[in-house]
C-alpha positions in Angstrom: -23.5 191.2 -53.9 -20.2 190.6 -51.7 -18.1 193.1 -50.2 -14.8 191.3 -51.7 -15.8 191.9 -55.3 -16.3 195.9 -54.3 -12.3 196.2 -52.7 -11.9 199.6 -54.1 -8.3 199.5 -55.8 -5.1 200.9 -53.9 -6.9 202.4 -51.6 -4.1 202.9 -48.4 -1.9 204.4 -51.2 -4.7 206.9 -52.5 -5.2 207.6 -48.6 -1.7 208.5 -47.6 -1.2 210.3 -50.8 -4.3 212.6 -50.0 -3.9 212.8 -46.1 -1.2 215.7 -45.7 -4.2 218.0 -47.5 -7.0 216.1 -45.4 -6.1 217.0 -41.7 -7.5 220.2 -41.1 -10.8 220.8 -40.0 -13.3 221.8 -42.5 -11.4 220.1 -45.5 -13.1 218.9 -48.6 -12.6 216.1 -50.7 -13.8 215.4 -54.3 -14.5 211.6 -55.1 -15.1 212.0 -59.1 -16.2 208.7 -59.2 -18.3 207.5 -56.5 -19.0 204.3 -57.8 -20.2 201.8 -55.1 -18.7 204.4 -52.3 -15.3 202.0 -51.4 -13.2 205.3 -51.6 -15.5 207.8 -50.4 -16.4 205.0 -47.0 -12.9 205.4 -46.4 -11.8 208.5 -46.8 -14.5 209.9 -44.7 -13.4 207.2 -42.2 -9.6 208.2 -41.7 -10.3 211.7 -41.9 -13.0 212.5 -39.4 -12.7 216.3 -39.9 -13.2 216.0 -43.8 -16.4 216.7 -45.8 -16.9 214.6 -48.6 -18.7 215.7 -52.5 -18.8 213.0 -54.7 -19.9 212.3 -58.3 -21.5 210.1 -60.1 -23.4 209.5 -63.7 -24.7 206.1 -62.7 -28.0 206.7 -61.0 -27.9 203.0 -59.4 -24.3 203.8 -58.5 -25.6 206.9 -56.3 -28.3 204.8 -54.3 -26.3 202.4 -53.4 -23.6 204.6 -52.2 -25.6 206.3 -50.9 -27.3 203.6 -48.5 -23.7 202.6 -47.8 -22.8 206.3 -46.7 -25.8 207.0 -44.9 -24.7 206.8 -41.6 -21.9 209.8 -42.1 -25.0 212.0 -42.7 -24.7 215.8 -43.6 -20.5 215.4 -44.3 -21.0 213.6 -47.6 -22.5 215.3 -50.9 -23.4 212.9 -53.3 -24.7 214.6 -56.8 -25.4 213.0 -60.1 -23.1 214.5 -62.8 -20.1 213.1 -65.3 -17.0 214.1 -63.7 -16.2 216.7 -66.4 -19.1 218.6 -64.9 -16.5 219.1 -61.6 -16.3 223.1 -62.4 -20.1 223.5 -62.2 -21.1 221.1 -59.2 -18.3 223.0 -56.6 -19.8 226.2 -57.9 -23.3 225.5 -57.0 -22.5 223.8 -53.8 -20.4 227.3 -52.8 -17.1 225.9 -53.0 -14.3 227.5 -55.0 -11.3 224.9 -54.1 -11.2 221.9 -51.9 -7.8 220.2 -50.7 -8.4 216.7 -52.0 -9.5 215.2 -55.8 -9.4 211.4 -56.5 -10.3 209.6 -59.6 -10.9 206.0 -59.8 -11.2 205.6 -64.2 -11.6 201.8 -63.7 -15.7 201.0 -64.8 -17.1 200.5 -61.6 -16.7 196.8 -60.4 -20.7 197.0 -60.2 -21.0 197.7 -64.4 -18.6 195.3 -65.0 -20.9 192.7 -62.4 -24.0 193.4 -63.8 -24.8 191.0 -66.7 -28.1 193.5 -68.0 -25.1 196.3 -69.0 -23.1 194.8 -71.7 -20.0 195.6 -70.1 -18.5 192.3 -69.3 -17.4 189.7 -72.5 -17.7 186.9 -70.3 -21.4 186.9 -70.7 -24.3 187.1 -72.5 -25.9 190.5 -72.6 -27.1 193.4 -74.3 -24.9 195.6 -75.7 -25.8 198.9 -73.8 -22.4 199.8 -71.9 -23.8 203.6 -71.0 -22.7 204.3 -67.8 -25.5 206.6 -67.3 -28.5 204.7 -69.0 -30.9 207.4 -69.5 -28.7 208.8 -72.4 -26.4 208.5 -75.0 -26.7 205.9 -78.1 -25.7 202.5 -76.9 -22.4 200.0 -78.2 -25.4 198.2 -80.3 -26.1 201.6 -82.3 -22.1 202.0 -82.3 -21.5 198.6 -84.0 -24.9 198.9 -85.8 -24.1 202.1 -87.7 -21.0 203.6 -87.6 -18.9 203.4 -90.9 -16.2 200.8 -90.8 -13.4 203.2 -91.1 -14.9 205.4 -88.0 -15.1 201.5 -86.3 -11.2 200.8 -87.1 -10.2 204.4 -85.8 -12.1 204.0 -82.2 -10.8 200.1 -82.0 -7.0 201.3 -82.8 -7.3 204.2 -80.7 -9.8 203.3 -77.8 -8.6 199.7 -77.4 -4.9 199.9 -78.9 -6.4 196.5 -80.9 -3.8 195.5 -83.7 -6.3 193.3 -86.0 -9.1 196.1 -85.6 -9.2 195.8 -90.0 -9.9 192.1 -89.3 -12.4 192.9 -86.5 -14.1 195.7 -88.3 -14.9 193.4 -91.4 -16.6 191.2 -90.2 -18.6 193.6 -88.2 -19.6 194.9 -91.4 -20.6 192.0 -93.2 -22.4 190.5 -90.3 -24.3 193.8 -89.5 -25.6 193.8 -93.0 -27.2 190.1 -92.3 -28.2 191.2 -88.9 -27.8 194.2 -86.7 -25.4 193.6 -83.4 -27.8 193.2 -79.9 -26.0 191.2 -77.3 -23.0 190.6 -76.5 -21.9 187.1 -76.8 -22.4 187.4 -80.6 -19.7 190.1 -81.0 -17.4 188.0 -79.1 -18.0 184.8 -81.2 -16.9 186.7 -84.4 -13.8 188.8 -82.3 -12.6 184.9 -82.1 -13.1 183.9 -85.2 -11.9 186.6 -87.0 -8.7 186.5 -85.3 -5.7 184.6 -86.3 -4.3 181.8 -84.3 -1.1 183.8 -82.5 -3.4 186.8 -81.7 -5.6 184.6 -79.8 -2.9 183.3 -77.5 -1.8 186.2 -75.9 -3.1 188.7 -73.3 -6.6 186.9 -72.0 -9.9 187.0 -73.9 -9.9 188.5 -77.2 -12.6 190.6 -76.7 -10.7 192.7 -74.3 -9.9 195.2 -76.4 -12.8 195.8 -78.5 -14.8 195.8 -75.6 -12.6 198.3 -73.8 -12.8 200.7 -77.0 -16.4 200.6 -77.0 -16.8 201.7 -73.6 -14.5 204.3 -73.9 -16.7 205.6 -77.5 -20.3 205.5 -76.2 -19.1 206.7 -72.8 -17.0 209.7 -74.5 -14.4 208.6 -71.6 -11.3 210.3 -73.1 -13.0 213.5 -74.1 -14.2 214.1 -70.8 -11.2 213.1 -69.1 -9.2 215.8 -71.3 -11.7 218.2 -69.8 -12.0 216.7 -66.1 -7.8 216.1 -65.1 -7.1 219.9 -65.7 -10.4 221.2 -64.4 -9.5 219.3 -60.9 -6.1 220.9 -60.8 -7.6 224.7 -61.1 -9.9 223.4 -58.1 -7.0 221.8 -56.0 -6.4 225.0 -53.5 -2.6 225.3 -52.9 -1.4 222.8 -50.5 -4.6 220.8 -51.8 -3.9 216.9 -53.1 -5.0 214.3 -56.1 -4.5 210.6 -56.6 -6.2 209.8 -60.2 -5.7 205.6 -60.5 -5.8 204.7 -64.4 -6.1 201.5 -66.1 -5.0 201.5 -69.9 -2.6 203.7 -71.0 -4.5 206.0 -72.9 -5.7 207.5 -69.5 -2.4 206.9 -67.5 -1.0 209.2 -70.6 -3.3 211.9 -70.4 -3.1 212.3 -66.4 0.5 212.0 -66.9 0.2 215.2 -69.9 -1.4 217.3 -67.5 0.6 216.8 -64.5 4.0 217.6 -66.3 2.7 220.6 -68.0 1.7 221.9 -64.3 4.9 220.5 -62.8 6.8 222.6 -65.2 8.3 225.8 -65.2 7.0 228.0 -68.5 9.4 230.5 -68.5 11.3 231.3 -72.2 14.2 229.9 -72.4 17.7 232.1 -71.1 15.7 233.9 -68.5 18.1 234.6 -65.6 15.8 234.6 -62.9 12.8 232.7 -63.1 9.7 234.9 -62.7 6.8 233.9 -60.4 4.2 233.3 -62.9 6.4 231.2 -64.7 6.9 228.7 -61.5 5.5 224.8 -61.7 2.2 225.2 -60.3 1.9 221.5 -59.2 4.7 218.9 -57.3 4.6 215.5 -58.8 3.6 213.3 -55.6 4.8 210.0 -57.6 8.2 208.9 -59.3 6.7 207.6 -62.6 2.9 205.9 -61.8 2.7 204.0 -58.6 1.6 200.6 -59.0 -0.3 198.1 -57.0 1.3 195.3 -54.6 2.1 191.6 -55.5 -0.1 190.7 -52.9 -3.0 193.0 -53.7 -2.8 191.7 -57.6 -3.3 188.0 -56.0 -6.2 189.0 -54.1 -7.9 191.1 -56.2 -6.8 190.6 -59.9 -9.1 194.5 -61.4 -6.3 195.9 -59.6 -3.5 193.9 -61.7 -3.1 197.1 -64.6 -3.9 200.2 -62.2 -1.4 202.8 -62.4 -1.6 205.6 -59.5 -0.5 209.0 -60.1 -0.3 212.0 -57.5 0.3 215.5 -57.7 -0.2 218.6 -55.2 -0.6 222.0 -56.0 1.9 224.2 -55.0 1.2 227.9 -56.1 -2.1 230.0 -57.3 -2.1 230.0 -61.5 -1.0 233.4 -62.8 -3.2 235.9 -63.3 
């Protein structure tokens, strides 16, 4: 496993964004998406006084990153959990508030590189796509059992696929002859069902369908809708949060939660804004920060990344 493939995206920007909150001894930073531990290792190295709590739903990722983070001893606590379980995890660890939170919402590079997990459309593999392979339904089951209308909805909503109807009618026709098991057959079917013009734009034509299936199989957007507000709630005043998103659906969700926290919630027309209506968050980015051209040239996975940050500036109103 060459390390160059697992370069964490926008690493310096993430660390710089969290830095002001992590200099005090005993500061706790949560890596909600541990993956192979690249961001976590950098956090522990750059902030020698900080303690790390890291979550991942993938047991294999936990095993590999556990080896990588072993030199840091008890400064690192790794937990098998989905990131919307953050409040329970912190509760069990007796940590009511934390100083830093990082989300990197890209599928872990490891999963994309592992042929037998069925995430990648570039190689043939069983259509699985579950991040936690001990639970839930696979991508093949979604393709073979969901009603056509539901599949169209998923491809449109999660893949932003304009040709969803064409693709789904081909899937429904083909699955009646023989259920789907492998990715190559699906990729071929998508290629065959798209009009010429649609094939000329935007990389592999199967990309959007695979993204949609992955989000559905792992309940990613529903999990994120719970996780981002829960993480904001866990931040101590002065605590900071950085979120890396890779497609517009995730980025929009993060933007909405941050914008709501940074707005004052007072009824119109009050001459003075009482404290309980004042913003709880300060935005740390104007819009979303993008990777540099140099980084994209070195690591193509960084290309779609969008980084947003926020700082907790007051407690919730009771």
